[in-house]
C-alpha positions as a Markdown table, in Angstrom:
| # | Residue | x | y | z |
|---|---|---|---|---|
| 1 | Unk | 7.2 | 11.3 | 3.9 |
| 2 | Unk | 6.2 | 12.8 | 0.7 |
| 3 | Unk | 5.7 | 10.7 | -2.4 |
| 4 | Unk | 4.2 | 11.8 | -5.4 |
| 5 | Unk | 3.4 | 8.9 | -8.2 |
| 6 | Unk | 2.5 | 9.5 | -11.4 |
| 7 | Unk | 0.4 | 7.6 | -13.4 |
| 8 | Unk | -1.2 | 6.8 | -10.0 |
| 9 | Unk | -4.4 | 5.1 | -11.4 |
| 10 | Unk | -2.4 | 2.6 | -13.5 |
| 11 | Unk | -2.1 | -1.0 | -13.1 |
| 12 | Unk | 1.2 | -0.7 | -11.3 |
| 13 | Unk | 0.8 | 2.7 | -10.1 |
| 14 | Unk | -2.3 | 1.7 | -7.7 |
| 15 | Unk | -0.2 | -0.9 | -6.2 |
| 16 | Unk | 2.7 | 1.8 | -5.6 |
| 17 | Unk | 0.2 | 4.1 | -4.0 |
| 18 | Unk | -1.0 | 1.8 | -1.6 |
| 19 | Unk | 2.2 | 0.9 | -0.7 |
| 20 | Unk | 3.1 | 4.3 | 0.6 |
| 21 | Unk | -0.1 | 4.7 | 2.3 |
| 22 | Unk | 0.5 | 1.5 | 4.0 |
| 23 | Unk | 4.1 | 2.5 | 5.0 |
| 24 | Unk | 2.1 | 5.8 | 6.6 |
| 25 | Unk | 3.5 | 8.1 | 4.3 |
| 26 | Unk | 1.6 | 11.0 | 2.6 |
| 27 | Unk | 1.0 | 10.1 | -1.3 |
| 28 | Unk | -0.2 | 12.3 | -4.1 |
| 29 | Unk | -1.5 | 9.9 | -7.1 |
| 30 | Unk | -1.2 | 11.8 | -9.8 |
| 31 | Unk | -3.0 | 11.0 | -13.3 |
| 32 | Unk | -3.3 | 12.0 | -17.0 |
| 33 | Unk | -5.9 | 14.8 | -16.2 |
| 34 | Unk | -3.7 | 16.2 | -13.6 |
| 35 | Unk | 0.0 | 16.2 | -15.1 |
| 36 | Unk | 1.0 | 16.2 | -18.6 |
| 37 | Unk | 4.4 | 15.0 | -18.5 |
| 38 | Unk | 5.9 | 16.1 | -22.0 |
| 39 | Unk | 5.1 | 19.6 | -21.1 |
| 40 | Unk | 7.7 | 21.1 | -19.1 |
| 41 | Unk | 5.7 | 23.6 | -17.8 |
| 42 | Unk | 2.7 | 21.0 | -16.8 |
| 43 | Unk | 5.5 | 19.4 | -14.8 |
| 44 | Unk | 7.3 | 22.2 | -13.1 |
| 45 | Unk | 3.6 | 23.5 | -11.8 |
| 46 | Unk | 2.5 | 20.7 | -10.5 |
| 47 | Unk | 5.7 | 19.2 | -8.7 |
| 48 | Unk | 6.6 | 22.9 | -7.4 |
| 49 | Unk | 3.3 | 22.9 | -5.8 |
| 50 | Unk | 3.4 | 19.7 | -4.0 |
| 51 | Unk | 7.3 | 19.6 | -3.5 |
| 52 | Unk | 7.4 | 16.2 | -2.8 |
| 53 | Unk | 10.8 | 14.1 | -1.4 |
| 54 | Unk | 9.8 | 11.2 | -4.0 |
| 55 | Unk | 8.7 | 11.1 | -7.2 |
| 56 | Unk | 7.8 | 7.2 | -8.5 |
| 57 | Unk | 7.1 | 7.6 | -12.3 |
| 58 | Unk | 5.0 | 4.4 | -13.7 |
| 59 | Unk | 3.8 | 6.8 | -16.8 |
| 60 | Unk | 4.6 | 5.3 | -19.9 |
| 61 | Unk | 3.2 | 4.7 | -23.4 |
| 62 | Unk | 3.6 | 0.9 | -23.4 |
| 63 | Unk | 1.4 | -0.6 | -26.2 |
| 64 | Unk | 4.4 | -2.0 | -28.4 |
| 65 | Unk | 2.5 | -2.4 | -31.6 |
| 66 | Unk | 1.2 | 1.5 | -30.9 |
| 67 | Unk | 4.5 | 2.9 | -30.1 |
| 68 | Unk | 5.8 | 1.2 | -33.4 |
| 69 | Unk | 3.1 | 3.2 | -35.5 |
| 70 | Unk | 3.3 | 6.5 | -33.4 |
| 71 | Unk | 7.2 | 7.0 | -32.6 |
| 72 | Unk | 6.8 | 10.7 | -32.0 |
| 73 | Unk | 4.3 | 10.0 | -29.7 |
| 74 | Unk | 6.2 | 7.5 | -27.8 |
| 75 | Unk | 9.1 | 9.4 | -27.5 |
| 76 | Unk | 7.0 | 12.3 | -26.2 |
| 77 | Unk | 5.8 | 10.3 | -23.2 |
| 78 | Unk | 8.7 | 7.8 | -22.7 |
| 79 | Unk | 11.7 | 10.4 | -23.6 |
| 80 | Unk | 11.2 | 13.5 | -23.3 |
| 81 | Unk | 8.0 | 13.2 | -20.6 |
| 82 | Unk | 10.8 | 11.3 | -18.4 |
| 83 | Unk | 13.3 | 14.3 | -19.3 |
| 84 | Unk | 11.1 | 17.1 | -18.0 |
| 85 | Unk | 10.5 | 15.0 | -14.7 |
| 86 | Unk | 14.1 | 14.4 | -14.2 |
| 87 | Unk | 15.1 | 18.1 | -14.7 |
| 88 | Unk | 12.1 | 19.3 | -12.4 |
| 89 | Unk | 13.1 | 16.6 | -9.7 |
| 90 | Unk | 16.6 | 18.1 | -9.5 |
| 91 | Unk | 15.6 | 21.7 | -9.4 |
| 92 | Unk | 13.4 | 20.6 | -6.2 |
| 93 | Unk | 15.8 | 18.3 | -4.6 |
| 94 | Unk | 13.5 | 15.2 | -4.7 |
| 95 | Unk | 14.4 | 11.3 | -5.2 |
| 96 | Unk | 12.8 | 10.3 | -9.0 |
| 97 | Unk | 12.0 | 6.4 | -8.9 |
| 98 | Unk | 11.9 | 5.6 | -12.7 |
| 99 | Unk | 10.0 | 2.3 | -14.2 |
| 100 | Unk | 11.7 | 1.1 | -17.2 |
| 101 | Unk | 11.5 | -2.4 | -19.0 |
| 102 | Unk | 13.4 | -5.3 | -19.8 |
| 103 | Unk | 12.8 | -4.5 | -23.7 |
| 104 | Unk | 15.9 | -2.0 | -23.4 |
| 105 | Unk | 17.6 | -5.4 | -24.6 |
| 106 | Unk | 17.7 | -7.6 | -27.7 |
| 107 | Unk | 17.2 | -10.9 | -26.1 |
| 108 | Unk | 20.3 | -12.6 | -28.2 |
| 109 | Unk | 21.8 | -14.0 | -24.7 |
| 110 | Unk | 21.0 | -17.1 | -22.8 |
| 111 | Unk | 22.1 | -16.2 | -19.7 |
| 112 | Unk | 20.5 | -13.5 | -17.5 |
| 113 | Unk | 20.8 | -9.7 | -18.3 |
| 114 | Unk | 23.0 | -8.0 | -15.9 |
| 115 | Unk | 22.6 | -4.0 | -15.4 |
| 116 | Unk | 26.1 | -3.4 | -17.0 |
| 117 | Unk | 25.1 | -5.5 | -20.1 |
| 118 | Unk | 24.6 | -3.4 | -23.2 |
| 119 | Unk | 21.4 | -2.5 | -24.3 |
| 120 | Unk | 20.2 | -3.1 | -27.7 |
| 121 | Unk | 16.6 | -2.2 | -28.2 |
| 122 | Unk | 14.6 | -3.8 | -31.3 |
| 123 | Unk | 11.6 | -1.7 | -31.0 |
| 124 | Unk | 10.7 | 2.2 | -30.7 |
| 125 | Unk | 9.1 | 1.2 | -27.4 |
| 126 | Unk | 12.5 | -0.2 | -26.0 |
| 127 | Unk | 14.3 | 2.5 | -27.7 |
| 128 | Unk | 12.1 | 5.4 | -26.2 |
| 129 | Unk | 12.4 | 3.6 | -23.1 |
| 130 | Unk | 16.3 | 3.7 | -23.0 |
| 131 | Unk | 16.4 | 7.3 | -24.0 |
| 132 | Unk | 14.2 | 8.1 | -20.9 |
| 133 | Unk | 16.5 | 6.1 | -18.8 |
| 134 | Unk | 19.6 | 8.2 | -19.9 |
| 135 | Unk | 17.8 | 11.4 | -19.1 |
| 136 | Unk | 17.3 | 9.9 | -15.6 |
| 137 | Unk | 20.8 | 9.2 | -15.0 |
| 138 | Unk | 22.4 | 12.0 | -16.6 |
| 139 | Unk | 19.9 | 14.9 | -15.0 |
| 140 | Unk | 19.2 | 13.7 | -11.2 |
| 141 | Unk | 21.9 | 12.2 | -9.4 |
| 142 | Unk | 19.2 | 11.1 | -6.8 |
| 143 | Unk | 17.5 | 8.3 | -8.8 |
| 144 | Unk | 16.8 | 4.5 | -9.5 |
| 145 | Unk | 16.1 | 3.7 | -12.2 |
| 146 | Unk | 14.5 | 0.3 | -12.2 |
| 147 | Unk | 14.1 | -2.0 | -14.9 |
| 148 | Unk | 11.3 | -4.6 | -14.9 |
| 149 | Unk | 9.3 | -8.0 | -16.8 |
| 150 | Unk | 6.1 | -9.2 | -17.7 |
| 151 | Unk | 4.1 | -7.0 | -15.0 |
| 152 | Unk | 0.7 | -8.5 | -14.0 |
| 153 | Unk | -1.3 | -7.0 | -10.8 |
| 154 | Unk | -4.8 | -6.7 | -9.5 |
| 155 | Unk | -5.4 | -3.1 | -11.3 |
| 156 | Unk | -6.7 | -2.9 | -14.9 |
| 157 | Unk | -3.8 | -2.1 | -17.6 |
| 158 | Unk | -5.7 | 0.4 | -19.4 |
| 159 | Unk | -3.0 | 0.3 | -22.6 |
| 160 | Unk | -3.8 | -3.9 | -22.9 |
| 161 | Unk | -7.4 | -3.8 | -22.9 |
| 162 | Unk | -7.6 | -3.9 | -18.8 |
| 163 | Unk | -6.7 | -7.6 | -19.0 |
| 164 | Unk | -3.0 | -8.8 | -17.6 |
| 165 | Unk | -1.7 | -12.3 | -19.0 |
| 166 | Unk | -2.9 | -14.5 | -16.0 |
| 167 | Unk | -6.4 | -13.0 | -16.3 |
| 168 | Unk | -6.3 | -13.3 | -20.4 |
| 169 | Unk | -5.3 | -17.0 | -20.2 |
| 170 | Unk | -7.8 | -18.1 | -17.4 |
| 171 | Unk | -10.6 | -15.9 | -19.5 |
| 172 | Unk | -9.4 | -18.1 | -22.8 |
| 173 | Unk | -9.6 | -21.2 | -20.6 |
| 174 | Unk | -13.0 | -20.7 | -19.8 |
| 175 | Unk | -14.1 | -20.0 | -23.2 |
| 176 | Unk | -12.3 | -22.6 | -25.1 |
| 177 | Unk | -11.5 | -26.0 | -25.2 |
| 178 | Unk | -7.7 | -25.9 | -26.6 |
| 179 | Unk | -5.1 | -23.2 | -25.3 |
| 180 | Unk | -1.8 | -22.5 | -27.3 |
| 181 | Unk | 0.9 | -20.5 | -26.1 |
| 182 | Unk | 4.8 | -19.8 | -27.5 |
| 183 | Unk | 7.2 | -22.0 | -25.7 |
| 184 | Unk | 10.5 | -20.4 | -27.3 |
| 185 | Unk | 9.6 | -16.8 | -25.4 |
| 186 | Unk | 11.7 | -16.5 | -21.6 |
| 187 | Unk | 10.6 | -14.2 | -19.2 |
| 188 | Unk | 10.6 | -13.6 | -15.2 |
| 189 | Unk | 7.0 | -12.7 | -14.9 |
| 190 | Unk | 6.7 | -10.4 | -11.9 |
| 191 | Unk | 3.5 | -9.3 | -9.9 |
| 192 | Unk | 2.8 | -5.5 | -9.3 |
| 193 | Unk | 2.7 | -6.5 | -5.4 |
| 194 | Unk | 6.3 | -7.2 | -5.4 |
| 195 | Unk | 7.4 | -4.6 | -7.2 |
| 196 | Unk | 6.0 | -2.0 | -5.2 |
| 197 | Unk | 7.9 | -3.6 | -2.1 |
| 198 | Unk | 11.0 | -2.9 | -3.8 |
| 199 | Unk | 9.8 | 0.4 | -4.8 |
| 200 | Unk | 9.5 | 1.3 | -1.1 |
| 201 | Unk | 12.3 | -0.4 | 0.4 |
| 202 | Unk | 14.5 | 1.5 | -2.1 |
| 203 | Unk | 13.0 | 4.8 | -1.2 |
| 204 | Unk | 14.3 | 4.6 | 2.3 |
| 205 | Unk | 17.8 | 4.4 | 0.9 |
| 206 | Unk | 20.5 | 6.3 | -0.9 |
| 207 | Unk | 22.2 | 3.7 | -2.9 |
| 208 | Unk | 21.0 | 5.4 | -5.9 |
| 209 | Unk | 21.5 | 4.2 | -9.8 |
| 210 | Unk | 20.0 | 1.5 | -12.2 |
| 211 | Unk | 18.6 | -1.8 | -10.7 |
| 212 | Unk | 17.1 | -4.7 | -12.5 |
| 213 | Unk | 13.6 | -5.5 | -10.3 |
| 214 | Unk | 12.0 | -8.6 | -11.5 |
| 215 | Unk | 11.1 | -11.7 | -9.9 |
| 216 | Unk | 13.4 | -14.5 | -9.4 |
| 217 | Unk | 13.8 | -17.6 | -11.9 |
| 218 | Unk | 12.5 | -17.7 | -15.4 |
| 219 | Unk | 10.2 | -19.7 | -17.5 |
| 220 | Unk | 8.4 | -19.5 | -21.0 |
| 221 | Unk | 5.2 | -18.1 | -21.7 |
| 222 | Unk | 3.9 | -21.7 | -22.1 |
| 223 | Unk | 5.6 | -22.6 | -18.5 |
| 224 | Unk | 3.6 | -19.7 | -17.0 |
| 225 | Unk | 0.4 | -20.5 | -18.2 |
| 226 | Unk | 0.8 | -24.2 | -17.0 |
| 227 | Unk | 1.6 | -22.8 | -14.1 |
| 228 | Unk | -1.6 | -20.6 | -13.8 |
| 229 | Unk | -3.8 | -23.1 | -14.8 |
| 230 | Unk | -2.5 | -25.8 | -12.4 |
| 231 | Unk | -2.6 | -23.4 | -9.5 |
| 232 | Unk | -6.1 | -22.2 | -10.6 |
| 233 | Unk | -7.4 | -25.6 | -11.0 |
| 234 | Unk | -8.0 | -25.5 | -14.4 |
| 235 | Unk | -8.9 | -28.0 | -16.8 |
| 236 | Unk | -8.3 | -27.5 | -20.1 |
| 237 | Unk | -5.8 | -28.7 | -23.2 |
| 238 | Unk | -2.6 | -26.6 | -22.9 |
| 239 | Unk | -0.4 | -27.2 | -26.0 |
| 240 | Unk | 3.0 | -25.2 | -27.3 |
| 241 | Unk | 2.9 | -23.3 | -30.1 |
| 242 | Unk | 5.1 | -24.0 | -32.7 |
| 243 | Unk | 8.1 | -22.0 | -33.4 |
| 244 | Unk | 6.8 | -18.9 | -35.7 |
| 245 | Unk | 3.0 | -20.1 | -35.3 |
| 246 | Unk | 2.4 | -16.6 | -33.5 |
| 247 | Unk | 4.2 | -13.9 | -35.8 |
| 248 | Unk | 5.1 | -10.7 | -33.6 |
| 249 | Unk | 3.8 | -7.3 | -35.7 |
| 250 | Unk | 7.0 | -5.6 | -34.0 |
| 251 | Unk | 10.1 | -7.7 | -32.9 |
| 252 | Unk | 10.8 | -8.2 | -29.3 |
| 253 | Unk | 13.5 | -10.0 | -27.5 |
| 254 | Unk | 12.9 | -13.6 | -27.2 |
| 255 | Unk | 15.1 | -13.8 | -24.1 |
| 256 | Unk | 14.6 | -11.2 | -21.5 |
| 257 | Unk | 15.5 | -12.5 | -18.1 |
| 258 | Unk | 16.9 | -10.1 | -15.8 |
| 259 | Unk | 19.3 | -10.5 | -13.0 |
| 260 | Unk | 18.7 | -8.6 | -9.7 |
| 261 | Unk | 22.6 | -8.6 | -9.5 |
| 262 | Unk | 22.6 | -4.7 | -7.9 |
| 263 | Unk | 19.9 | -5.5 | -5.4 |
| 264 | Unk | 21.7 | -8.7 | -4.0 |
| 265 | Unk | 24.8 | -6.9 | -3.8 |
| 266 | Unk | 23.5 | -4.2 | -1.5 |
| 267 | Unk | 21.5 | -6.9 | 0.4 |
| 268 | Unk | 17.9 | -5.2 | -1.0 |
| 269 | Unk | 16.4 | -7.7 | -3.2 |
| 270 | Unk | 13.0 | -8.4 | -2.3 |
| 271 | Unk | 11.8 | -10.5 | -4.7 |
| 272 | Unk | 10.9 | -14.3 | -4.3 |
| 273 | Unk | 10.5 | -16.5 | -7.2 |
| 274 | Unk | 7.7 | -16.1 | -10.2 |
| 275 | Unk | 6.0 | -19.0 | -9.3 |
| 276 | Unk | 5.5 | -17.9 | -5.2 |
| 277 | Unk | 4.0 | -14.5 | -6.9 |
| 278 | Unk | 1.8 | -15.9 | -8.9 |
| 279 | Unk | 0.5 | -18.5 | -6.1 |
| 280 | Unk | 0.2 | -15.2 | -4.2 |
| 281 | Unk | -1.8 | -13.5 | -6.9 |
| 282 | Unk | -4.5 | -16.2 | -8.0 |
| 283 | Unk | -5.1 | -16.9 | -3.9 |
| 284 | Unk | -5.1 | -13.4 | -3.1 |
| 285 | Unk | -2.7 | -13.9 | 0.0 |
| 286 | Unk | 0.3 | -11.4 | 0.2 |
| 287 | Unk | 3.9 | -11.3 | 1.1 |
| 288 | Unk | 5.1 | -10.4 | 4.4 |
| 289 | Unk | 4.6 | -7.1 | 5.0 |
| 290 | Unk | 7.2 | -4.4 | 4.3 |
| 291 | Unk | 8.2 | -2.9 | 8.1 |
| 292 | Unk | 7.3 | 0.8 | 8.4 |
| 293 | Unk | 10.3 | 2.5 | 7.9 |
| 294 | Unk | 10.1 | 6.2 | 9.7 |
| 295 | Unk | 10.2 | 9.3 | 7.1 |
């Protein structure tokens, strides 16, 4: 099967490319140098020439503070760019798999969000991503919109200085005698390798729609850091930060835990618990490979 990956050199996109290649698909990774998703002509020319059966969009402007400072740029990529991809993939009959975010919610719930909970973003990033979701869902019936959370992976995340949260905590442990982390914000940290397995699995079915796609269970950032240090064998003083000690420059949801309800409903939830994914990331081990499925 011919697969095109938008943002194929990013933290998630790099793993998506590898996952489809390991599944014996023909994969074309595209970077910003290859395609300008904010320009409809660029999208049309690029995708019509390669005529993929599946397009996976991992490209986004996702630095939250930069989105707040530059809302027009955020909407150009996260909304209008996604609209262009939805239009062109519909024209060529391709399935669009689009990656969205837990930041479409306001975080006021105390139980995991499900797919039909009403979104209410707190910031420009979340609003622009929600707009992108709407474009995909209304313009291309052959779509998968996947909301995920707190991604980390082996490839660099350029928008965040090349380091994910796990690597940043390990670096702080090496350079400081004490690390303080917030204990009142809750997420489901998700390894990119696990999300890519889910993407490949969905690409082989026609159960189109909106899905939550995160690691199972949840933790605070403090609990996540504690497990990082434990699994890595790091001896450092870890303390829970006081509420409000590290005030965010931009409002963020305090509770953005997602429940993979729809994946479970169709019997295709590929995720294990968040601490299992973390252990595999730190040890270099991998999940059981997804069986190759003929195109």
